[in-house]
N, C-alpha and C positions, 0 to 999 in steps of 0.2 A: 505496498499499499504505499502512494505515492505520500510524504509529511509534507504539506501546507505552512507557508508562514503565518501564523497569527499575529491580531494587534489589539489586543482588547481594546474596544473602543466605549462602553458602555457598561454602568452596573445598575444595577438596580434590585431594593429589595424587597421582597415575597414575605407577608404575614400568615404565615398559616394556621387555624384556630386549630387551635389546644384545650379538652377539656378532662378535668380533676377528677377523679374518683375514687370513692372510699371505700374499702371491701373490705367485709369480714367474714374471712373464711375458716376454716378447718382442714389441714394435712394428717395425714398418718404416715408414718414409715415406719424404718425397721435402722433402728439408732444402737452405737456397740454400747458397750458395755463396760463396765470399770475391769481395769488390768487382773487383780485375783480372782473375784466371778466368772470372769472370760473363760480362764485358766484352766480353773477348778472346773467347767462345765465340758471343756473344749480335752481334759485328759477322761472323766465319765463317760463323756460319748465312743471313747476307746474301748472303756472295759468299765466292771464295777472295779473300785479300790476302795483298802482301810483310808481313816485319816492321814494315818502315820506313813501312809505311800508317799501320800497325797501332799504331805509337808516337808517330804525329802525329794519331792519330785520337784516342786516350786521353792523350796528355799528357806521353807518358811516354822518359824516356831511354835511349840506347843499350842500355845494360845493365843498364836494367830490365827493358826486353824482352825481353833476351837473357836476362834470369832467367827470367819467365813461362814462354817459349815452352819453355824445359827441362823445366822444372817439367812441365806441359803436356802435353809429349814423350813424356817419361819416363811419367806417369799415363795412356798410347796416349788422349789425346784429343783433340791436334792433330796432322795428319801433317806433311811437309814433303816436300812436290815435288820432281824435280830440276831446276825454276826456280829450287825457292827459295819457290814458294806455300805460303800455310798453308792448311791445309785442315780442316775436323771430320771424323773417325772416325765408325768404324760405333755404336762405344760412346756417346760424346759425342752424338752422335743424339737417342740415346734419355733424354739431359736433356729435351730440349722434348716435355713433353706436351699432343697439339693444339694449342690456339690459343696459349697460353701461352707468350708469350715470352720469360718466367725460364727457363733451364736451370738445374733440379733433382736433385741424384745420391740416389737411392733406398738410407737408410742403414737398419742394423738397431741397433737398443735395447735390451739386457737388463736390466730391474730389476725390484724388490722392495720392494714395499712393503706394508703394515695397513690395510686398508680394516673400515669396519666397518657391520654391518646390521641389522636390526630384524628380532623375527623373527613377524613378521606378514606384512606386507606385502615384507619382503626391498629399505626403501627405504633409500638410501646415507643414513650418519649424517654428518655431517661430522666431521673431528677437532679441528672446534674445541666442540664441543657439548658440554656438558660433562657428561659421567658419575659414577655412584656407585654405593651400595648401596641396595636398594630397603625401605629405614626410615621410619617415618614416610610411608607413602601403600601405596593398592592396587596390590598386584602380581599383575600380568596372568600369567598362565602359557599358550605358546601351546600348540598342538597337539602331543603326544607324540612322532606320527607326523613333523611339520615336523620338530621339535626335533632329533630324530635323525637328518634328511638336510637340515640345515645348512648342510653344507658345500656338498653339489649344487645346494640353491636358492643360495648365494653367488654360485654359479659360473655359474647362469645371472641372475643379474643382472646381476653382474659382467660378462659377453659383449653384455647387452642395452644396459646404458648407459655403456660403457668411457670412451665419451668425454666424460658429463656427468662420472663422476666427477673425469677427468684435471682438467677444466675449474674443478671447487668446492673441488680438494684445490691445484692451481695449480702440477701438477705439469705439468715443463716439456722437453725433446727442445734437445739442441743444433741450432742453426741451423733449427728449426722452427717456424715466428710461428702457424701456424695449425693446431690441436689437428686440426681434419678431413681436414691431411693422411699425419694417421698413420692407419696402422689395425692389429687384433693381430693380429700372425704367430703368436703360436703363448704357449698358459697352460702353462708348465709343471709349476708344482706350486701346491695350495691345500691349508692348513692351518686347521685353528682354533685361534686365540689366544687367547682370556681372553675371562669375561663379562662383563660392563655390564646395567647400566641408565639411561636416560633418563629423565628424570623433567618430566612435563608438569602441567602444572595446570587442575583444569575445574570449570569455575564453575557453582553454580546460582541463576539468578535469577530473583526473585518480579516476576511481569506483573501490576502493580498493577491495569490496567481489566479485568484477565483474572482472575485472582488464580487461577497458575496458576506452575510451576515449569519455567522453558526451561532449560536448559543450553547452556553455550556452552564452548569451548577456540581458543585461538589457534595451534596449534601443530602444525606442517604435519601432524604421524604423527596426529592424529587427521580429515586429512580422509578417510582412507581407511572401510573397511566393514567392515574385521575390527577396528578396534582398541575403535570407536565397539559394537558385538557383543556382543563381547568384554566391556569396564564394564560393558552393559544388564545384560547374565545375573548378574555379578558383584553389579550394585543389586536387580536384582530378584530373587536369593533373600536378600540381607541386608536387604534390608522386612521390619519389622516392625507389627504393628498398632498402633492408635494408640493415645495416650497422653492423649488431649483429657481425659481425668476427673482424672490425676495433673497434670494442667497448671492445671486450672481449682482443685482444694483449694492449689498451691503458691502461685497467685496470692491464692487469696485469703487464707493464712498472713500474705504481706508486704502486706496491705492493697491490691495493685496495681487498682484498678475499672479503671486505665486501661487496662489490658491483659487486665483480662476479658472486661470491654464487648465487645470483636472474637473472642472464641471464639463460633464457632455448629457447629451438627451436625453439619455433617463437618469442623469445624475450626478454623480458623481465616478470619474476611474482614482480607485483605490490604489490600483496597481502602480498607478503615474505617480500618485503624490508621496508611495511608499517611497518612488526612487528619487525623487526630490527632496523626500524628507533626509535620506543617505547623505546623499550630494552638500546636501545645504549642510550638517552636521562635521562637516571638514572645512567648513569656509566660515572666514569668524565676519559677524556683524549683527548688529547693537538691535534686529528684530530675528527671532525666534520659533518656525513655527512646529507646530502640534497635531497630533492627532487622538482623539478621544478625550473626552469630560475635561477637564480643569482638574478635579479633584480626584484622577488617577495617581497612582501612586509617584510615578514619573513626570507627569506632566505639572504635577502639584508642586516637586520638588525645586524647581526652574520658578516659581508664581515667588514659593513661600519664600525662598532662599534671602533674593534680592531687595525682598520686603523684611526679611528680619536685622538685612545691616543695613538699610537708612533706622530704623529701629538703634541700631546699636551706635547707631555715628551718634541721631538725636541723644540719645543716654549716655555719652562722653562729651555731649558739650557741642559739637562738633558739624551741628544742622539742627532742622525744625524738627519736632514729631509728625512722620508720617499721616496723612489722612487717607482711609482707604474707603473706596464708594465702592458696590458692589449691585449690578445691573442685573434683576434677573432675566431673564426670556419667556414667554408665552410657553411655555414647553407643558404636558400636563406630566412628564415622567423628571422635571427636572432637579423636584428635591426627594423621590422616595429612593433614598438611601440616606441611612444614619452614618455611613461615611460619610458624606456631603457635609452633611448637619455637622460632624463632630470637626471637620477641616473650618468647616465657616465659624464654626465657633471658635476653633485655636486662635484663627487672626484676630478676632475679636478681641480675644486675651493677651496678645501680643500684643496689640496697639494703642490700647485701652478703647471703654467702653464711646467715649465720646467724640476719639478718629476714627471711628467706622462705624458703615452706615449702608441699609444693605435696602436697595429701591425693589418695589415689588409691582408686579400687572395689576389691575383690577380693572371690571367691567365699568367705568364712570362709580359716581358718587353713592349711587344705588346700590351698588354691588354689597349687599352685607353678606349676602352667602360667603361670597368671595372670600371678604375680610373675616370673619369666621373662619372659613376654614385654615387663609394663613394663619391667623393669630394663632390658634390650635398646631399648626406643622411648627410653626417656628422658636414654639416653649419663649423658653427664655431671651433669643434674640428679636419678639416684639417691639423689645422696649429700643431696640437701634434701627426698627426699620418705617421706611416710608412709602407710603402708597402713590402711583403714577399710574394716567389714563395708558392703556395696554396702547399698544400697535406702534411704537418704536421701533423702525427696520420692520414692521409688520411683524413684531415679535420672535425674531428669529436669530437676535444675536443675544447675545450674555457677556455683559462687561467688566470687566475689575481694574478700577483708575486709581493710581496715587497720583493724586495731579504733580505737573513740570516734572514726573520722577520715571514712571513705567504706566504701561497701560496692555491688560488680555484680553483680546477680542475669543469670543468663541462664538461660531456658527455654526447652528442645529440647523442639520441637513435632511431636511425628509425625502429618500426617494419614494419613488412608486410603488403602488404595493408593499412597502415596510412597513410594522409597526412603531416603528422605534427610530431613532433621530440618530445620525451620524454626529459628533461632533468633533470640528477640528478648528486650529483657526492656527494664534500667533503671539506670542511676549515680546513686548518693543522696550526700549530703551533710548528710541529716538523721538528726544526731546519737541520739533513738531509733529510728527504724529502723534505722540501723546495731547497735545497739544488740541490736534482735530479731532481724533476722537473724542475726547471730552466737550468740545466745541458742538458737536452733532447730537451728542446726547441731551449739553441743557439748551440748546437752539430747538429741542422736541419739546421740553420740557417747559419752556416758557412759552410756546405756542399755546391755541385752543385745541378743545375735538371740533366732531361736527356737531352736536349740542351746545357749543360754545362756551363747554367750561373748561375752567383749566386743568390743563393737565396734570397739574402737581398738587398731590391732594392731601399731604398733610401726612402726619402720622399713622400710621397702621391701626 
């Protein structure tokens, strides 16, 4: 099989619904005996013996063997004949199972535990797996018919795989070293406890040779059919018409011939762009292009490092503290990633709150639902956020601006019949280009919308 060169261009989080259930159950198992008890019974299994013979064989004192025999006799495991010889009782003979030479007693254990299962495959979710709220993620919705009967489905899943659940959760039963010696005797009760979500990351990778987008996910939950199928349904509904003309207009405005050369009738020549990136990396320039979301590790390092350098200079008295303006695009998947949120938060912490502004597009002053959703998604960053009327460069561009220092431009390119945009763009320290980018954005904010309302709408 030919190996293709892949470039990750986008990461989004999927919130898989999970429910916790409280199980009350009883298991039975063959547990091992204490050392002396076991070996006395094993000797007597071979044949009848006197107490002295057993003591001599095990190296016990007269007192020790007398105590041991008394206990075994009281438990009706050893019978003492008229001639003083010891033998196994019918009860203790049952301790020996088939060819197993070690006696084990049948024990009963009553337990109560809480186990979690996802609501698509009803796979067991380990207790150590992080769970949380579904913010900043695609929230999957299970079939309502299945959700309403989740207790029944969880019961069946537990009955099928209780030994695996015990093993994964390291559940122990006294005297039983092998969980396969345990059988579920009774499931007394099962009750729904709490709702959770497990976050998994879905990657979108550009196959450079084929110029196609491939998906990948390393989480085991994505190995099943149900979850990828549900994600496909969501993304197919969410896909939009292409925005190639808007992207071309933005590239032309920012004099980005490097990227403009790679636009083709069906959207984007990923192969050509990759070749141009490789040749650019060997040339010194104040502008560097990249592909993929700005918050992917390699791209983020290129952005964060120079901003941190400016902060460090300001801290040592060699310049003013940098102001960072982050302008969000009108892309529905833009903040569906906890990694992205953490990047934004780290930049806010770096430059301090008063020097960080997050600009959020909304559909005018009456877009209460949009504002409410953004405030929920942004959490602690909502205090540093301002809203403006969407439509800057048709909403296809994301900006990070440090006035008079640097600018990051990210185009969110939508190809025909693809669910996810391809982010690509550049970071520049060319002062004249930084100024042009900032002025183009400010000129938009200073204008009026089609409804004759100011585009700058104030605090989120």
